[in-house]
C-alpha positions in Angstrom: 19.8 -18.3 -1.5 19.6 -15.7 1.4 20.9 -16.5 4.8 18.3 -16.7 7.5 20.6 -15.2 10.0 22.6 -11.7 10.2 26.2 -11.9 11.3 26.7 -10.4 14.8 29.6 -7.8 14.1 27.7 -4.8 12.5 27.6 -0.8 11.8 24.9 1.4 11.4 24.0 3.2 8.3 21.7 6.2 7.6 20.4 6.7 4.2 18.7 10.1 3.0 15.9 8.6 0.2 13.6 10.3 -2.2 10.8 8.3 -4.1 7.9 8.9 -6.2 5.0 7.4 -4.3 2.7 7.2 -7.3 3.1 3.5 -7.7 4.0 2.4 -4.2 1.6 1.2 -1.5 3.2 3.6 1.0 6.6 3.1 2.9 5.8 0.1 5.2 6.4 -3.4 3.9 3.1 -5.1 3.2 2.0 -8.5 2.1 1.5 -8.5 -1.8 2.1 -5.0 -2.2 4.9 -2.9 -3.4 6.3 -0.6 -0.9 9.4 1.6 -0.6 10.8 -0.2 2.2 10.6 -3.6 0.9 12.2 -2.5 -2.4 15.1 -1.1 -0.7 15.5 -3.9 1.8 15.4 -6.4 -1.1 18.3 -4.3 -2.8 20.4 -4.6 0.6 19.8 -8.2 0.9 20.8 -8.8 -2.6 24.3 -7.2 -1.7 24.9 -8.6 1.7 23.4 -11.8 1.1 21.3 -11.9 4.1 17.8 -10.0 5.2 17.9 -6.7 7.0 15.3 -4.3 8.6 15.1 -0.7 7.5 14.1 1.6 10.3 12.3 4.7 8.4 11.7 8.2 10.2 8.0 7.9 9.2 5.5 5.9 7.4 4.2 7.7 4.1 0.5 6.7 2.7 0.1 5.0 -0.8 0.7 7.7 -3.5 2.6 9.9 -1.2 6.0 11.1 -2.3 9.3 12.1 -0.2 12.3 14.7 -1.0 14.2 13.4 2.0 13.1 10.4 3.9 15.6 9.2 6.4 16.0 5.5 7.3 18.9 3.3 8.8 20.0 -0.3 8.8 22.8 -2.6 10.2 25.4 -3.7 7.9 28.5 -6.2 8.1 31.4 -6.3 5.7 33.9 -4.1 3.8 31.6 -1.6 2.3 32.1 1.8 3.5 29.1 3.5 4.8 29.5 6.6 2.4 29.4 4.1 -0.5 26.2 2.6 0.1 24.2 5.1 -1.6 26.0 4.8 -5.0 25.6 0.8 -4.7 22.1 0.7 -3.8 21.2 2.9 -6.6 22.4 0.6 -9.2 19.7 -2.0 -7.6 17.1 0.3 -7.1 14.0 1.1 -9.5 14.2 4.5 -11.3 11.2 5.8 -8.8 13.4 5.6 -5.5 17.0 7.3 -5.0 19.3 7.3 -2.3 20.7 10.8 -1.9 23.5 9.9 0.4 24.7 7.4 3.1 26.7 7.6 6.1 27.8 6.0 9.2 25.9 6.7 12.6 26.4 6.0 16.1 24.4 2.7 17.3 22.5 4.7 19.6 20.9 6.9 16.8 17.7 6.1 15.4 15.9 7.3 12.3 12.7 7.6 13.7 13.4 8.0 17.7 16.1 10.5 17.4 14.2 13.0 14.9 13.2 16.3 16.4 10.7 17.0 13.6 9.1 16.3 10.3 8.3 18.2 7.4 5.6 18.0 4.9 4.6 20.2 1.8 1.2 20.0 0.0 0.9 21.1 -3.4 -2.2 22.4 -4.8 -2.4 23.4 -8.6 -5.3 25.9 -9.3 -5.5 26.5 -13.2 -8.6 25.2 -14.7 -6.5 23.9 -17.6 -4.8 20.3 -17.1 -1.0 20.1 -16.9 0.4 16.7 -17.4 3.9 17.6 -15.9 2.4 18.7 -12.5 -0.4 16.3 -12.3 1.4 13.4 -10.6 2.8 16.1 -7.8 -0.3 18.1 -6.8 -4.0 18.2 -6.4 -5.8 19.7 -9.3 -8.3 22.0 -7.3 -10.0 24.3 -9.8 -13.5 24.1 -8.6 -13.6 27.3 -6.6 -11.2 30.2 -6.2 -8.9 29.5 -3.0 -7.7 32.3 -0.9 -4.4 31.4 0.5 -4.4 34.4 3.2 -7.6 32.6 4.8 -5.6 29.3 4.6 -2.8 30.9 6.6 -5.1 32.7 9.1 -6.4 29.0 9.7 -3.0 27.5 10.2 -1.9 30.0 13.0 -3.9 28.7 15.6 -2.6 25.2 15.2 1.0 26.2 16.3 2.0 24.7 19.6 0.7 21.5 21.0 -2.9 20.4 20.4 -5.0 17.3 20.8 -5.5 16.9 17.2 -7.8 13.8 17.0 -10.2 15.5 14.4 -7.2 14.7 11.8 -6.5 11.4 13.1 -7.7 8.3 10.8 -8.9 5.3 11.9 -6.5 2.5 12.1 -3.7 4.0 13.6 -2.0 2.2 16.5 -0.9 5.3 18.1 -2.1 5.6 21.7 -2.9 9.5 21.9 -3.4 12.5 19.3 -1.0 15.0 20.8 1.0 16.8 18.2 3.6 19.8 18.6 3.0 21.9 15.5 6.3 23.8 15.3 5.5 25.6 12.0 2.9 26.2 9.4 2.7 28.2 6.5 0.7 28.7 3.2 1.9 30.6 0.2 0.9 30.8 -3.7 3.3 31.2 -6.5 1.3 31.8 -9.5 -1.4 28.8 -9.9 0.3 27.0 -7.2 -0.5 27.0 -3.4 2.1 25.4 -1.2 1.1 24.3 2.2 3.9 23.4 4.7 3.5 21.8 8.1 6.2 20.7 10.6 5.9 19.0 13.8 7.5 16.6 16.3 5.2 13.9 14.7 2.3 13.3 12.7 -1.0 11.3 13.0 -2.1 8.5 10.7 -3.5 10.6 7.7 -3.4 13.9 9.4 -2.0 16.1 6.8 -4.4 14.8 3.8 -7.2 15.2 6.3 -6.0 18.8 7.5 -5.5 20.0 3.9 -8.9 18.9 2.9 -10.3 20.9 5.5 -8.1 24.0 5.0 -9.3 24.1 1.3 -12.7 24.3 2.6 -11.6 27.3 4.6 -9.8 28.8 1.4 -12.8 28.4 -1.2 -15.1 30.3 1.9 -17.1 26.9 2.4 -16.1 27.0 6.2 -15.4 30.2 8.2 -12.1 30.3 10.4 -13.8 30.2 13.7 -15.8 27.0 12.7 -12.7 25.4 11.3 -10.7 26.2 14.8 -13.6 25.2 16.7 -13.9 21.8 14.8 -10.4 20.7 15.7 -10.6 22.2 19.3 -13.7 20.2 20.0 -12.2 17.1 18.4 -15.2 16.8 16.1 -13.8 14.0 14.0 -17.2 13.0 12.3 -17.5 16.7 10.4 -13.7 15.7 8.7 -15.1 13.7 5.8 -12.7 14.4 3.0 -8.7 14.0 2.6 -6.9 15.6 -0.2 -5.7 13.1 -2.4 -2.2 11.6 -1.8 -0.4 12.9 -4.9 -0.2 16.3 -3.6 1.7 15.5 -0.4 5.5 14.9 -0.2 7.6 14.2 3.1 9.9 17.5 2.4 12.5 16.8 5.0 13.2 15.1 8.9 15.3 17.2 11.3 17.9 15.7 13.5 19.9 17.4 16.5 23.0 15.5 15.3 22.9 14.7 11.5 25.9 13.4 9.4 24.6 14.7 6.3 25.3 18.2 4.7 22.4 20.6 4.4 22.2 20.6 0.7 21.5 16.9 0.7 18.5 17.0 2.8 17.1 20.1 3.6 14.9 21.8 0.6 15.2 19.1 -2.3 11.7 19.3 -3.4 11.7 21.8 -6.4 8.5 24.3 -6.6 7.1 24.7 -9.8 7.4 27.9 -11.9 5.1 28.6 -14.6 6.2 30.2 -17.9 4.4 33.4 -17.2 6.1 33.9 -13.8 9.5 33.3 -15.5 8.5 36.1 -18.2 7.6 38.6 -15.4 10.8 37.7 -13.3 13.2 38.3 -16.4 11.9 41.5 -17.3 
């Protein structure tokens, strides 16, 4: 049986975490739902013999993936912080992987020390179904998408803006101000990749934003009407969110981070079709 009280002498351990969100009800612990936070906390508790709280850099929704989520917890005992990744992976299910672990200062916090979060959304535009990309992309084949229009729509979003138009109900956040630091849309064969980086994200923001960007890219909405929509905070016009499986938390950035770049910076592979491989090889 687990002890009800955690020992007082602790050290802080940071984790870089990957997970496939398909069978999770999001990151945050919830009653009677499978969540990433709860799975990892349960594994840590099994090892330590007492419950801990895992503090994440951000909360991903149900079905959303993470290539480099960051979290920390307090631990006691003789396990070196850099060994936690290997030990935890032997207790975790196959849809969660700890990329690395490290010791951090007690003042360092996975959420509050973060300088930015970056998300990537992947759209698959080929009309044929593809099993190998279905769980990691939005299969959108209903109309052609112009990635240059999506890129043009993203450009005015750079900077600090009140983005209440892309804020789902149910959030406890007191305001809708977001500083968008980078925004990009690129095509790779039948795949369109949209990346957004900001100091923080509103509840449901990226999926609502991508849903509207697709309307721009397909010609259903003009660039000017899209910009007016979010500048005038017309939330009632934002009715459709992009599906969760295309969204991935790409990385979280910190001014002082104990992990090498290859561990966390860009660990989500982009799909490359066989046709593209043939062209590159010629």
